[in-house]
DSSP file (Angstrom, degrees, kcal/mol; ACC not computed):
  #  RESIDUE AA STRUCTURE BP1 BP2  ACC     N-H-->O    O-->H-N    N-H-->O    O-->H-N    TCO  KAPPA ALPHA  PHI   PSI    X-CA   Y-CA   Z-CA
    1    1 A M              0   0    0      0, 0.0     2,-0.2     0, 0.0     0, 0.0   0.000 360.0 360.0 360.0 135.7  -28.2  -57.1    7.0
    2    2 A R        -     0   0    0      1,-0.1     2,-0.1     2,-0.0     0, 0.0  -0.486 360.0-118.6 -76.5 138.6  -26.7  -53.8    7.8
    3    3 A S        -     0   0    0     -2,-0.2     4,-0.2     1,-0.1    -1,-0.1  -0.463  11.7-157.0 -69.7 143.2  -28.8  -50.7    7.9
    4    4 A R     >  +     0   0    0      1,-0.1     4,-2.5    -2,-0.1     5,-0.2   0.340  68.2 102.8 -99.6   4.7  -27.9  -48.0    5.5
    5    5 A A  H  > S+     0   0    0      1,-0.2     4,-2.7     2,-0.2     5,-0.2   0.884  77.6  50.6 -54.8 -47.1  -29.5  -45.3    7.6
    6    6 A P  H  > S+     0   0    0      0, 0.0     4,-3.0     0, 0.0    -1,-0.2   0.937 111.5  50.6 -59.5 -40.1  -26.2  -43.9    9.0
    7    7 A L  H  > S+     0   0    0      1,-0.2     4,-2.6     2,-0.2    -2,-0.2   0.954 111.9  45.3 -59.4 -49.2  -24.8  -43.6    5.5
    8    8 A F  H  X S+     0   0    0     -4,-2.5     4,-2.5     1,-0.2    -1,-0.2   0.870 112.4  52.2 -66.2 -34.3  -27.8  -41.8    4.2
    9    9 A A  H  X S+     0   0    0     -4,-2.7     4,-1.9    -5,-0.2    -1,-0.2   0.921 111.6  47.0 -64.4 -39.6  -27.8  -39.5    7.3
   10   10 A T  H  X S+     0   0    0     -4,-3.0     4,-2.7     2,-0.2    -2,-0.2   0.922 112.0  48.6 -67.0 -40.8  -24.3  -38.6    6.8
   11   11 A A  H  X S+     0   0    0     -4,-2.6     4,-3.2     1,-0.2     5,-0.2   0.906 111.0  51.5 -55.7 -46.5  -24.8  -38.0    3.1
   12   12 A A  H  X S+     0   0    0     -4,-2.5     4,-2.5     2,-0.2    -1,-0.2   0.890 112.3  47.0 -58.5 -44.8  -27.9  -35.8    3.9
   13   13 A V  H  X S+     0   0    0     -4,-1.9     4,-2.5     2,-0.2    -2,-0.2   0.940 113.5  46.7 -64.2 -52.6  -25.7  -33.7    6.4
   14   14 A L  H  X S+     0   0    0     -4,-2.7     4,-2.7     2,-0.2    -2,-0.2   0.918 114.3  48.8 -63.0 -41.9  -22.8  -33.3    4.0
   15   15 A G  H  X S+     0   0    0     -4,-3.2     4,-2.8     1,-0.2     5,-0.3   0.936 110.8  49.7 -62.3 -44.3  -25.3  -32.3    1.2
   16   16 A S  H  X S+     0   0    0     -4,-2.5     4,-2.6    -5,-0.2    -1,-0.2   0.909 111.5  49.1 -57.2 -43.5  -27.0  -29.8    3.3
   17   17 A L  H  X S+     0   0    0     -4,-2.5     4,-2.1     1,-0.2    -2,-0.2   0.942 113.5  46.3 -63.5 -46.0  -23.7  -28.3    4.4
   18   18 A F  H  X S+     0   0    0     -4,-2.7     4,-1.1     1,-0.2    -2,-0.2   0.888 113.9  47.0 -67.9 -36.3  -22.5  -28.0    0.9
   19   19 A A  H  X S+     0   0    0     -4,-2.8     4,-2.8     1,-0.2     5,-0.2   0.878 112.0  52.4 -72.2 -34.2  -25.8  -26.6   -0.4
   20   20 A A  H  < S+     0   0    0     -4,-2.6     4,-0.4    -5,-0.3    -2,-0.2   0.868 110.3  46.7 -62.2 -34.0  -25.9  -24.2    2.4
   21   21 A S  H  < S+     0   0    0     -4,-2.1    -1,-0.2    -5,-0.2    -2,-0.2   0.699 127.7  25.7 -83.0 -16.1  -22.4  -23.0    1.7
   22   22 A C  H  < S+     0   0    0     -4,-1.1    -2,-0.2    -5,-0.1    -3,-0.2   0.582 105.6  72.5-114.9 -17.7  -23.1  -22.6   -2.1
   23   23 A G  S  < S+     0   0    0     -4,-2.8     2,-0.2    -5,-0.1    -3,-0.1   0.691  92.4  34.3 -93.0 -19.6  -26.8  -22.1   -2.7
   24   24 A S  S    S-     0   0    0     -4,-0.4   130,-0.0    -5,-0.2     0, 0.0  -0.730  91.8 -77.7-130.2-179.6  -27.5  -18.6   -1.6
   25   25 A T        -     0   0    0     -2,-0.2    -2,-0.1     1,-0.1    -3,-0.1  -0.616  51.8-127.3 -79.1 127.8  -26.1  -15.2   -1.4
   26   26 A P        -     0   0    0      0, 0.0     2,-0.4     0, 0.0   130,-0.3  -0.352  23.5-161.2 -75.7 151.5  -23.7  -15.0    1.5
   27   27 A T  B     -a  156   0A   0    128,-0.9   130,-1.5    -2,-0.0     3,-0.1  -0.933  23.4-106.6-127.0 155.7  -24.0  -12.3    4.1
   28   28 A A        -     0   0    0     -2,-0.4   130,-0.2   128,-0.3     2,-0.0  -0.528  43.7-101.5 -73.8 144.3  -21.6  -10.9    6.6
   29   29 A P        -     0   0    0      0, 0.0    -1,-0.1     0, 0.0     3,-0.1  -0.388  41.3-123.3 -68.6 154.1  -22.2  -11.9   10.2
   30   30 A T    >   -     0   0    0      1,-0.2     3,-2.3    -3,-0.1    -3,-0.0  -0.314  41.9 -63.3 -90.1 173.8  -23.8   -9.2   12.3
   31   31 A E  T 3  S+     0   0    0      1,-0.3    -1,-0.2    -2,-0.1     0, 0.0  -0.335 127.3  30.4 -55.8 135.0  -22.6   -7.5   15.5
   32   32 A G  T 3  S+     0   0    0      1,-0.4    -1,-0.3    -3,-0.1    -2,-0.0   0.229  86.8 134.8  97.6 -10.0  -22.4  -10.1   18.1
   33   33 A D    <   -     0   0    0     -3,-2.3    -1,-0.4     1,-0.1    28,-0.1  -0.267  63.2-116.7 -68.2 157.0  -21.6  -12.9   15.7
   34   34 A P  S    S+     0   0    0      0, 0.0    27,-3.4     0, 0.0    28,-0.7   0.622  82.5  70.7 -76.3 -12.2  -18.8  -15.2   16.8
   35   35 A L  E     -I   60   0B   0     25,-0.2     2,-0.3    26,-0.2    25,-0.2  -0.833  48.7-177.1-114.7 141.5  -16.2  -14.7   14.2
   36   36 A T  E     -I   59   0B   0     23,-1.8    23,-2.5    -2,-0.4     2,-0.4  -0.966  11.6-155.6-126.6 147.9  -13.7  -11.9   13.3
   37   37 A L  E     -I   58   0B   0     -2,-0.3     2,-0.4    21,-0.2   124,-0.4  -0.985  19.3-179.3-126.4 120.1  -11.2  -11.6   10.4
   38   38 A V  E     -I   57   0B   0     19,-1.8    19,-2.7    -2,-0.4     2,-0.3  -0.955  12.8-152.4-127.3 134.8   -8.3   -9.3   11.0
   39   39 A A  E     -I   56   0B   0     -2,-0.4     2,-0.3    17,-0.2    17,-0.2  -0.845  12.1-178.4-107.0 149.7   -5.4   -8.3    8.7
   40   40 A R  E     -I   55   0B   0     15,-2.0    15,-2.2    -2,-0.3     2,-0.4  -0.968  12.8-156.6-137.0 143.0   -1.9   -7.2    9.8
   41   41 A V  E     -I   54   0B   0     -2,-0.3    13,-0.2    13,-0.2    -2,-0.0  -0.999  14.6-144.4-122.8 134.4    1.2   -6.1    7.8
   42   42 A S  S    S+     0   0    0     11,-2.0    -1,-0.1    -2,-0.4    12,-0.1   0.826  86.5  12.2 -68.7 -32.0    4.6   -6.3    9.4
   43   43 A V        -     0   0    0     10,-0.1    -1,-0.2     1,-0.1     3,-0.1  -0.995  62.1-145.0-141.8 142.3    5.9   -3.2    7.7
   44   44 A P  S    S+     0   0    0      0, 0.0   122,-2.1     0, 0.0     2,-0.4   0.744  89.5  40.2 -79.4 -19.2    4.0   -0.5    5.8
   45   45 A S  E    S-b  166   0A   0    120,-0.2   122,-0.2   122,-0.0   120,-0.0  -0.997  70.3-155.4-132.2 125.2    6.9    0.1    3.2
   46   46 A I  E     -b  167   0A   0    120,-3.3   122,-3.4    -2,-0.4     3,-0.1  -0.895  14.7-141.9-104.1 124.6    8.9   -2.6    1.7
   47   47 A P    >   -     0   0    0      0, 0.0     3,-3.0     0, 0.0    74,-0.2  -0.438  41.5 -71.7 -81.9 160.7   12.4   -1.6    0.4
   48   48 A P  T 3  S+     0   0    0      0, 0.0    74,-0.1     0, 0.0     3,-0.1  -0.182 124.6  11.0 -41.6 121.4   14.0   -2.9   -2.7
   49   49 A G  T 3  S+     0   0    0     72,-2.0    73,-0.1     1,-0.3     2,-0.1   0.439 110.0 113.7  85.5  -0.5   15.0   -6.6   -2.0
   50   50 A G    <   -     0   0    0     -3,-3.0    71,-1.9    71,-0.2     2,-0.3  -0.203  49.9-151.2 -94.3-175.9   13.0   -6.6    1.1
   51   51 A S  E     - J   0 120B   0     69,-0.2     2,-0.3    -3,-0.1    69,-0.2  -0.960   7.2-163.5-149.9 167.1    9.9   -8.4    2.3
   52   52 A A  E     - J   0 119B   0     67,-2.3    67,-3.4    -2,-0.3     2,-0.5  -0.962  17.6-130.1-147.6 160.2    7.0   -8.1    4.6
   53   53 A E  E     - J   0 118B   0     -2,-0.3   -11,-2.0    65,-0.2     2,-0.4  -0.980  11.0-160.1-124.7 131.5    4.4  -10.6    6.0
   54   54 A A  E     -IJ  41 117B   0     63,-2.7    63,-2.2    -2,-0.5     2,-0.4  -0.850  12.9-165.5 -95.8 132.9    0.8  -10.1    5.9
   55   55 A T  E     -IJ  40 116B   0    -15,-2.2   -15,-2.0    -2,-0.4     2,-0.4  -0.966   9.0-163.6-124.0 144.9   -1.3  -12.2    8.5
   56   56 A F  E     -IJ  39 115B   0     59,-2.5    59,-2.4    -2,-0.4     2,-0.6  -0.987   9.0-163.7-128.3 118.3   -4.9  -12.8    8.5
   57   57 A T  E     -IJ  38 114B   0    -19,-2.7   -19,-1.8    -2,-0.4     2,-0.7  -0.896   7.1-165.0-116.2 116.2   -6.5  -14.1   11.7
   58   58 A L  E     -IJ  37 113B   0     55,-2.7    55,-2.2    -2,-0.6     2,-0.4  -0.896  23.1-173.6-100.9 118.0   -9.8  -15.7   11.8
   59   59 A S  E     -IJ  36 112B   0    -23,-2.5   -23,-1.8    -2,-0.7     2,-0.9  -0.898  32.5-137.2-124.4 143.4  -11.0  -15.8   15.4
   60   60 A N  E     +I   35   0B   0     51,-2.8    50,-2.1    -2,-0.4   -25,-0.2  -0.835  26.0 176.1 -92.6 104.9  -13.8  -17.2   17.4
   61   61 A V        +     0   0    0    -27,-3.4   -26,-0.2    -2,-0.9    -1,-0.1   0.286  48.8  94.7 -93.9   8.6  -14.6  -14.3   19.8
   62   62 A S  S    S-     0   0    0    -28,-0.7    48,-0.4     2,-0.2     4,-0.1  -0.273  82.3-119.9 -92.5-178.7  -17.6  -16.1   21.4
   63   63 A T  S    S+     0   0    0     46,-0.1     2,-0.3    -2,-0.1    -1,-0.1   0.271  90.0  71.1-106.4   5.4  -17.9  -18.2   24.4
   64   64 A R  S    S-     0   0    0     44,-0.1    -2,-0.2   -30,-0.0    46,-0.1  -0.892  91.3 -96.2-123.0 156.1  -19.1  -21.3   22.5
   65   65 A K        -     0   0    0     -2,-0.3     2,-0.4    43,-0.1    43,-0.2  -0.460  41.4-153.6 -63.6 138.5  -17.4  -23.7   20.1
   66   66 A V  E     -C  107   0A   0     41,-2.9    41,-3.2    -2,-0.1     2,-0.6  -0.977   8.4-156.0-122.3 131.8  -18.1  -22.7   16.4
   67   67 A I  E     -C  106   0A   0     -2,-0.4     2,-0.6    39,-0.2    85,-0.6  -0.942  12.1-164.6-106.3 116.5  -18.1  -25.1   13.5
   68   68 A V  E     -CD 105 151A   0     37,-2.5    37,-2.0    -2,-0.6     2,-0.4  -0.899   5.6-154.0-104.6 115.9  -17.3  -23.3   10.3
   69   69 A G  E     -CD 104 150A   0     81,-3.1    81,-1.5    -2,-0.6    35,-0.3  -0.750   7.9-166.3 -99.2 136.7  -18.1  -25.2    7.1
   70   70 A F  E     -C  103   0A   0     33,-3.1    33,-1.9    -2,-0.4    79,-0.1  -0.901  25.1-141.8-116.1 142.9  -16.4  -24.6    3.7
   71   71 A P  S    S+     0   0    0      0, 0.0     2,-0.2     0, 0.0    -1,-0.1   0.569  87.9  16.3 -76.7  -9.5  -17.3  -25.7    0.2
   72   72 A S  S    S-     0   0    0      2,-0.4    31,-0.3    28,-0.2    28,-0.2  -0.810  91.5 -87.6-149.8-174.3  -13.6  -26.4   -0.7
   73   73 A S  S    S+     0   0    0     26,-1.9     2,-0.3    -2,-0.2    27,-0.1   0.591  98.0  91.5 -80.5  -8.4  -10.1  -26.9    0.8
   74   74 A C        +     0   0    0     25,-0.3    -2,-0.4     1,-0.2     3,-0.1  -0.657  44.3 163.4 -89.1 142.8   -9.5  -23.1    0.8
   75   75 A H        +     0   0    0      1,-0.4     2,-0.6    -2,-0.3    73,-0.5   0.681  65.0  24.1-121.2 -71.3  -10.5  -21.3    4.1
   76   76 A V  S    S-     0   0    0     71,-0.1    -1,-0.4   -20,-0.1    71,-0.2  -0.922  72.0-163.7-101.8 121.0   -8.9  -17.8    4.4
   77   77 A L  E     -E  146   0A   0     69,-2.5    69,-1.8    -2,-0.6     2,-0.2  -0.905   5.2-149.3-114.2 113.9   -8.0  -16.3    1.1
   78   78 A P  E     -E  145   0A   0      0, 0.0     2,-0.3     0, 0.0    67,-0.3  -0.518  14.2-169.5 -79.4 148.5   -5.6  -13.3    0.9
   79   79 A Y  E     -E  144   0A   0     65,-2.8    65,-2.0    -2,-0.2     2,-0.4  -0.965  10.0-160.4-135.6 146.8   -5.8  -10.8   -1.9
   80   80 A V  E     -EF 143  90A   0     10,-2.2     9,-2.8    -2,-0.3    10,-1.8  -0.999  11.7-175.8-128.0 127.8   -3.6   -8.0   -3.1
   81   81 A R  E     -EF 142  88A   0     61,-2.4    61,-1.9    -2,-0.4     7,-0.2  -0.946  32.8-109.9-125.3 145.4   -4.8   -5.1   -5.2
   82   82 A E  E  >  -E  141   0A   0      5,-2.5     4,-1.4    -2,-0.4    59,-0.3  -0.535  32.0-133.6 -65.8 139.2   -3.0   -2.2   -6.8
   83   83 A H  T  4 S+     0   0    0     57,-2.3    58,-0.1    -2,-0.2    -1,-0.1   0.960  96.2  39.2 -67.2 -53.7   -4.1    1.0   -4.9
   84   84 A D  T  4 S+     0   0    0     56,-0.4    -1,-0.2     1,-0.2    57,-0.1   0.912 128.0  28.6 -64.0 -46.4   -4.9    3.3   -7.9
   85   85 A T  T  4 S-     0   0    0      2,-0.1    -1,-0.2     0, 0.0    -2,-0.2   0.634  88.3-136.3 -93.6 -18.8   -6.4    0.9  -10.3
   86   86 A Q     <  +     0   0    0     -4,-1.4     2,-0.2     1,-0.2    -3,-0.1   0.588  48.8 159.8  73.8   7.7   -7.9   -1.6   -7.8
   87   87 A R        -     0   0    0     -6,-0.1    -5,-2.5     1,-0.1     2,-0.4  -0.456  46.2-118.9 -66.3 126.3   -6.5   -4.3  -10.3
   88   88 A L  E     +F   81   0A   0     -7,-0.2    -7,-0.3    -2,-0.2    -1,-0.1  -0.559  38.4 171.3 -67.5 122.1   -6.2   -7.7   -8.5
   89   89 A V  E     +     0   0A   0     -9,-2.8    -8,-0.2    -2,-0.4    -1,-0.2   0.590  52.2  79.1-109.1 -22.8   -2.5   -8.7   -8.5
   90   90 A H  E    S+F   80   0A   0    -10,-1.8   -10,-2.2     1,-0.3    -1,-0.3  -0.936  87.8  29.2-145.6 128.0   -2.8  -11.7   -6.2
   91   91 A P  S    S-     0   0    0      0, 0.0    -1,-0.3     0, 0.0     2,-0.1   0.390  95.0-141.6 -83.3 156.6   -3.7  -14.4   -6.7
   92   92 A A    >   +     0   0    0     -2,-0.1     3,-0.8     3,-0.1     2,-0.3  -0.448  60.7   4.3 -83.3 151.6   -2.6  -14.1  -10.2
   93   93 A G  T 3  S-     0   0    0      1,-0.2     3,-0.1    -2,-0.1    -3,-0.0  -0.570 130.4 -12.8  83.2-133.8   -4.6  -15.6  -13.2
   94   94 A T  T 3  S-     0   0    0     -2,-0.3     2,-0.3     1,-0.3    -1,-0.2   0.296 103.4-103.0 -92.8  12.0   -7.9  -17.2  -12.4
   95   95 A G    <   -     0   0    0     -3,-0.8     2,-0.3     2,-0.1    -1,-0.3  -0.752  65.9  -9.2 110.2-156.9   -7.6  -17.3   -8.6
   96   96 A Y        -     0   0    0     -2,-0.3     2,-1.2    -5,-0.1   -22,-0.1  -0.595  53.0-132.4 -87.7 144.1   -6.9  -20.0   -6.2
   97   97 A G        +     0   0    0     -2,-0.3     2,-0.4     2,-0.0    34,-0.1  -0.724  39.1 171.9 -92.3  89.0   -6.7  -23.7   -7.0
   98   98 A C        -     0   0    0     -2,-1.2     2,-0.3   -24,-0.0    -2,-0.0  -0.789  35.1-116.8-104.9 145.0   -8.8  -25.1   -4.2
   99   99 A A        -     0   0    0     -2,-0.4   -26,-1.9     1,-0.1     2,-1.5  -0.574  27.4-122.2 -74.4 137.9   -9.9  -28.8   -4.1
  100  100 A T        +     0   0    0     -2,-0.3     2,-0.3   -28,-0.2   -28,-0.2  -0.659  67.5 121.5 -84.8  85.0  -13.7  -29.2   -4.3
  101  101 A V        -     0   0    0     -2,-1.5     2,-0.4   -30,-0.0    -2,-0.0  -0.993  68.1-110.5-147.1 142.3  -14.3  -31.0   -1.1
  102  102 A V        +     0   0    0     -2,-0.3     2,-0.3   -29,-0.1   -29,-0.1  -0.610  47.7 170.4 -77.7 130.5  -16.4  -30.0    1.9
  103  103 A T  E     -C   70   0A   0    -33,-1.9   -33,-3.1    -2,-0.4     2,-0.3  -0.842  13.8-159.2-131.4 169.9  -14.2  -29.1    4.8
  104  104 A S  E     -C   69   0A   0     -2,-0.3     2,-0.4   -35,-0.3   -35,-0.2  -0.989  12.8-141.8-149.0 160.4  -14.7  -27.6    8.3
  105  105 A L  E     -C   68   0A   0    -37,-2.0   -37,-2.5    -2,-0.3     2,-0.6  -0.987   9.7-153.9-118.5 131.9  -12.9  -25.8   11.1
  106  106 A N  E     -C   67   0A   0     -2,-0.4     2,-0.6   -39,-0.2   -39,-0.2  -0.936  18.6-173.9-107.6 108.5  -13.8  -26.5   14.6
  107  107 A L  E     -C   66   0A   0    -41,-3.2   -41,-2.9    -2,-0.6     3,-0.1  -0.933  10.3-151.6-114.6 119.8  -12.9  -23.2   16.7
  108  108 A E    >   -     0   0    0     -2,-0.6     3,-2.7   -43,-0.2   -48,-0.3  -0.404  48.2 -64.5 -77.9 166.0  -13.1  -23.3   20.4
  109  109 A P  T 3  S+     0   0    0      0, 0.0    -1,-0.2     0, 0.0   -48,-0.2  -0.289 127.3   7.6 -48.7 126.5  -13.9  -20.1   22.4
  110  110 A G  T 3  S+     0   0    0    -50,-2.1     2,-0.1   -48,-0.4   -49,-0.1   0.382  98.6 135.7  82.5  -2.5  -11.0  -17.7   21.9
  111  111 A Q    <   -     0   0    0     -3,-2.7   -51,-2.8   -51,-0.1     2,-0.3  -0.462  31.8-171.1 -80.7 150.1   -9.3  -20.0   19.2
  112  112 A S  E     -J   59   0B   0    -53,-0.2     2,-0.4    -2,-0.1   -53,-0.2  -0.953  18.1-149.0-135.8 155.7   -7.8  -18.5   16.0
  113  113 A V  E     -J   58   0B   0    -55,-2.2   -55,-2.7    -2,-0.3     2,-0.4  -0.980  18.8-151.5-122.1 142.8   -6.4  -19.7   12.7
  114  114 A V  E     -J   57   0B   0     -2,-0.4     2,-0.4   -57,-0.2   -57,-0.2  -0.942   9.6-168.2-119.2 128.7   -3.8  -17.7   11.0
  115  115 A Q  E     -J   56   0B   0    -59,-2.4   -59,-2.5    -2,-0.4     2,-0.3  -0.967  15.2-156.6-109.6 134.7   -3.1  -17.5    7.3
  116  116 A T  E     -J   55   0B   0     -2,-0.4     2,-0.4   -61,-0.2   -61,-0.2  -0.804  11.1-165.1-115.0 154.2    0.2  -15.7    6.2
  117  117 A L  E     -J   54   0B   0    -63,-2.2   -63,-2.7    -2,-0.3     2,-0.5  -0.969  14.2-146.5-132.0 117.8    1.2  -14.1    2.9
  118  118 A Q  E     -Jk  53 133B   0     14,-2.9    16,-2.6    -2,-0.4     2,-0.6  -0.753  13.1-160.1 -91.2 122.1    4.9  -13.3    2.3
  119  119 A I  E     -Jk  52 134B   0    -67,-3.4   -67,-2.3    -2,-0.5     2,-0.3  -0.907  14.2-175.4-105.9 119.2    5.2  -10.1    0.2
  120  120 A V  E     -Jk  51 135B   0     14,-3.0    16,-2.7    -2,-0.6     2,-0.4  -0.813  22.5-154.0-117.6 157.7    8.6   -9.8   -1.6
  121  121 A S        +     0   0    0    -71,-1.9   -72,-2.0    -2,-0.3   -71,-0.2  -0.771  33.9 145.9-126.7  81.2   10.2   -7.1   -3.6
  122  122 A T        -     0   0    0     -2,-0.4    -1,-0.1   -74,-0.1    15,-0.1   0.587  64.7-116.3 -91.2  -9.1   12.8   -8.6   -6.1
  123  123 A G  S    S+     0   0    0     13,-0.6    14,-0.1    -3,-0.1    -2,-0.0   0.316  99.7  86.5  88.2  -6.3   12.2   -6.1   -8.8
  124  124 A R  S    S-     0   0    0     12,-0.1    13,-0.2     2,-0.1     3,-0.1   0.768  75.3-149.4 -94.2 -32.6   10.8   -8.8  -11.2
  125  125 A G        +     0   0    0     11,-0.3     2,-0.2     1,-0.2    12,-0.2   0.805  38.3 166.2  62.4  29.3    7.2   -8.9  -10.1
  126  126 A A        -     0   0    0     10,-0.1     9,-0.6     1,-0.1     2,-0.4  -0.551  42.5-115.1 -82.3 140.8    7.1  -12.5  -11.1
  127  127 A T        -     0   0    0     -2,-0.2     7,-0.1     1,-0.1    -1,-0.1  -0.601  20.7-156.8 -66.2 125.8    4.4  -14.8  -10.1
  128  128 A S        -     0   0    0     -2,-0.4    -1,-0.1     5,-0.4     3,-0.1   0.677  23.2-131.9 -82.3 -13.9    5.9  -17.4   -7.8
  129  129 A G  S    S+     0   0    0      1,-0.3     2,-0.5     4,-0.2    -1,-0.1   0.455  77.4 108.8  80.5  -2.2    3.2  -20.1   -8.4
  130  130 A I    >   -     0   0    0      3,-0.2     3,-1.4     1,-0.1    -1,-0.3  -0.941  67.1-144.7-112.8 127.1    3.0  -20.5   -4.6
  131  131 A A  T 3  S+     0   0    0     -2,-0.5    -1,-0.1     1,-0.3    -2,-0.0   0.730  98.0  53.9 -63.2 -23.9   -0.3  -19.1   -3.0
  132  132 A S  T 3  S+     0   0    0    -15,-0.1   -14,-2.9    -3,-0.0     2,-0.4   0.354 102.9  63.6-100.5   6.1    1.5  -17.9    0.1
  133  133 A I  E <   -k  118   0B   0     -3,-1.4    -5,-0.4   -16,-0.2     2,-0.4  -0.990  55.5-179.4-130.2 138.2    4.2  -15.8   -1.7
  134  134 A V  E     -k  119   0B   0    -16,-2.6   -14,-3.0    -2,-0.4     2,-0.6  -0.983  13.5-155.3-139.7 127.3    3.6  -12.7   -3.9
  135  135 A D  E     -k  120   0B   0     -9,-0.6     2,-0.3    -2,-0.4   -14,-0.2  -0.926  22.8-166.1-106.3 114.2    6.6  -10.8   -5.7
  136  136 A L        -     0   0    0    -16,-2.7   -13,-0.6    -2,-0.6   -11,-0.3  -0.821  17.5-132.0-109.2 143.3    5.5   -7.2   -6.3
  137  137 A L        -     0   0    0     -2,-0.3    30,-0.2   -12,-0.2     2,-0.1  -0.348  53.7 -70.8 -70.9 166.9    6.9   -4.4   -8.5
  138  138 A P  S    S+     0   0    0      0, 0.0     2,-0.3     0, 0.0    30,-0.2  -0.447  89.7  87.3 -61.9 137.8    7.3   -0.9   -6.9
  139  139 A G  E    S- G   0 167A   0     28,-1.8    28,-2.9    -2,-0.1     2,-0.4  -0.962  76.7 -63.1 163.4-166.9    4.0    0.8   -6.3
  140  140 A D  E     + G   0 166A   0     -2,-0.3   -57,-2.3    26,-0.2   -56,-0.4  -0.897  53.2 166.8-110.0 136.2    1.1    1.3   -3.8
  141  141 A Y  E     -EG  82 165A   0     24,-2.9    24,-2.7    -2,-0.4     2,-0.3  -0.889  27.7-140.9-141.6 170.9   -1.1   -1.7   -2.8
  142  142 A S  E     -EG  81 164A   0    -61,-1.9   -61,-2.4    -2,-0.3     2,-0.4  -0.971  14.1-160.0-132.1 149.1   -3.8   -3.0   -0.4
  143  143 A V  E     +EG  80 163A   0     20,-1.9    20,-2.6    -2,-0.3     2,-0.3  -0.984  21.5 148.4-130.8 138.6   -4.0   -6.4    1.1
  144  144 A Y  E     -E   79   0A   0    -65,-2.0   -65,-2.8    -2,-0.4     2,-0.3  -0.952  29.6-133.9-158.8 171.6   -7.1   -8.1    2.7
  145  145 A A  E     -E   78   0A   0     -2,-0.3    15,-2.8   -67,-0.3     2,-0.3  -0.922  11.5-153.8-134.7 156.8   -8.5  -11.6    3.1
  146  146 A E  E     -EH  77 159A   0    -69,-1.8   -69,-2.5    -2,-0.3     2,-0.4  -0.969   3.2-159.6-133.5 148.2  -11.9  -13.1    2.6
  147  147 A V  E     - H   0 158A   0     11,-2.6    11,-2.3    -2,-0.3     2,-0.5  -0.999   4.9-174.3-128.3 126.0  -13.8  -16.1    4.1
  148  148 A D  E     + H   0 157A   0    -73,-0.5     2,-0.2    -2,-0.4     9,-0.2  -0.973  37.8 119.6-118.3 112.7  -16.8  -17.7    2.3
  149  149 A A  E     - H   0 156A   0      7,-2.6     7,-2.9    -2,-0.5     2,-0.3  -0.743  53.4-108.2-152.8-168.3  -18.2  -20.3    4.5
  150  150 A S  E     -DH  69 155A   0    -81,-1.5   -81,-3.1     5,-0.3     2,-0.3  -0.977  21.4-177.5-138.2 149.5  -21.3  -21.5    6.5
  151  151 A M  E >  S+DH  68 154A   0      3,-2.2     3,-1.8    -2,-0.3   -83,-0.1  -0.974  75.0   1.0-148.8 135.7  -22.1  -21.7   10.2
  152  152 A D  T 3  S-     0   0    0    -85,-0.6   -84,-0.1    -2,-0.3    -1,-0.1   0.885 131.7 -57.3  53.1  41.2  -25.2  -23.0   11.7
  153  153 A G  T 3  S+     0   0    0      1,-0.2    -1,-0.3  -136,-0.0    -3,-0.0   0.477 115.4 111.5  74.2   4.9  -26.5  -23.9    8.3
  154  154 A R  E <   - H   0 151A   0     -3,-1.8    -3,-2.2  -133,-0.0     2,-0.2  -0.908  64.2-132.4-109.9 136.6  -26.3  -20.3    7.0
  155  155 A P  E     + H   0 150A   0      0, 0.0  -128,-0.9     0, 0.0     2,-0.3  -0.584  34.6 168.0 -81.3 146.6  -23.8  -19.2    4.4
  156  156 A F  E     -aH  27 149A   0     -7,-2.9    -7,-2.6  -130,-0.3     2,-0.4  -0.983  25.1-141.8-154.8 162.8  -21.9  -16.0    5.2
  157  157 A S  E     - H   0 148A   0   -130,-1.5     2,-0.3    -2,-0.3    -9,-0.2  -0.977  10.6-165.4-128.0 140.3  -18.9  -14.0    4.0
  158  158 A L  E     - H   0 147A   0    -11,-2.3   -11,-2.6    -2,-0.4     2,-0.4  -0.976   1.5-168.8-120.7 142.7  -16.2  -12.1    6.0
  159  159 A R  E     - H   0 146A   0     -2,-0.3   -13,-0.2   -13,-0.2  -122,-0.2  -0.997  16.7-136.4-123.8 129.9  -13.8   -9.6    4.7
  160  160 A S        -     0   0    0    -15,-2.8  -122,-0.2    -2,-0.4     2,-0.2  -0.198  38.7 -78.7 -75.6 174.4  -10.9   -8.3    6.7
  161  161 A N        -     0   0    0   -124,-0.4     2,-0.6  -122,-0.1   -16,-0.2  -0.473  48.5-123.2 -64.2 144.6   -9.8   -4.8    7.0
  162  162 A A        -     0   0    0     -2,-0.2   -18,-0.2   -18,-0.1    -1,-0.1  -0.830  27.3-158.3 -98.2 125.3   -7.8   -3.7    3.8
  163  163 A L  E     - G   0 143A   0    -20,-2.6   -20,-1.9    -2,-0.6     2,-0.2  -0.874   8.2-134.6-106.9 126.4   -4.4   -2.4    4.7
  164  164 A P  E     + G   0 142A   0      0, 0.0     2,-0.3     0, 0.0   -22,-0.2  -0.477  31.6 160.3 -74.1 148.4   -2.3   -0.2    2.5
  165  165 A F  E     - G   0 141A   0    -24,-2.7   -24,-2.9    -2,-0.2     2,-0.4  -0.970  22.4-141.6-155.8 162.1    1.3   -0.8    1.9
  166  166 A S  E     -bG  45 140A   0   -122,-2.1  -120,-3.3    -2,-0.3     2,-0.5  -0.989   4.9-144.5-136.9 150.9    3.9    0.2   -0.7
  167  167 A V  E      bG  46 139A   0    -28,-2.9   -28,-1.8    -2,-0.4  -122,-0.0  -0.948 360.0 360.0-107.1 126.2    6.9   -1.4   -2.4
  168  168 A Q              0   0    0   -122,-3.4    -1,-0.1    -2,-0.5   -31,-0.0   0.447 360.0 360.0 -89.2 360.0    9.8    0.8   -3.1
């Protein structure tokens, strides 16, 4: 008869990871922690009919391998807000549609993952339905990204720098 111990051990580890990533109030890593999240925008002002690319880089700045656990299929989530009102304009509606499945990223020392957001100005301000593209009306905005995850059994949140940009 085969032992079920490995199956139970795997289920216990996955359950602990999921509980750790969802069960308590996340905190930001402190100075000396191994991860950084940095935002960049290719151009600060987008002309009519133009576009820009926002990139969000999650980096392991430590000298050790880091395993980051996530409670869903979404890892680095970009957001766009109107500057004056702080109204969230991306993602539209109720937010991101992420599969509820425990996932992880293995980041070697110095390794990074990059999430991009294409910002376009067609004059329609239409929601594209694609999480990696946002069509904005003329105005002033800011863009940033967030990560909610766990590392070493502790939940944490990271938020990138918020960068202002304008659509003409």
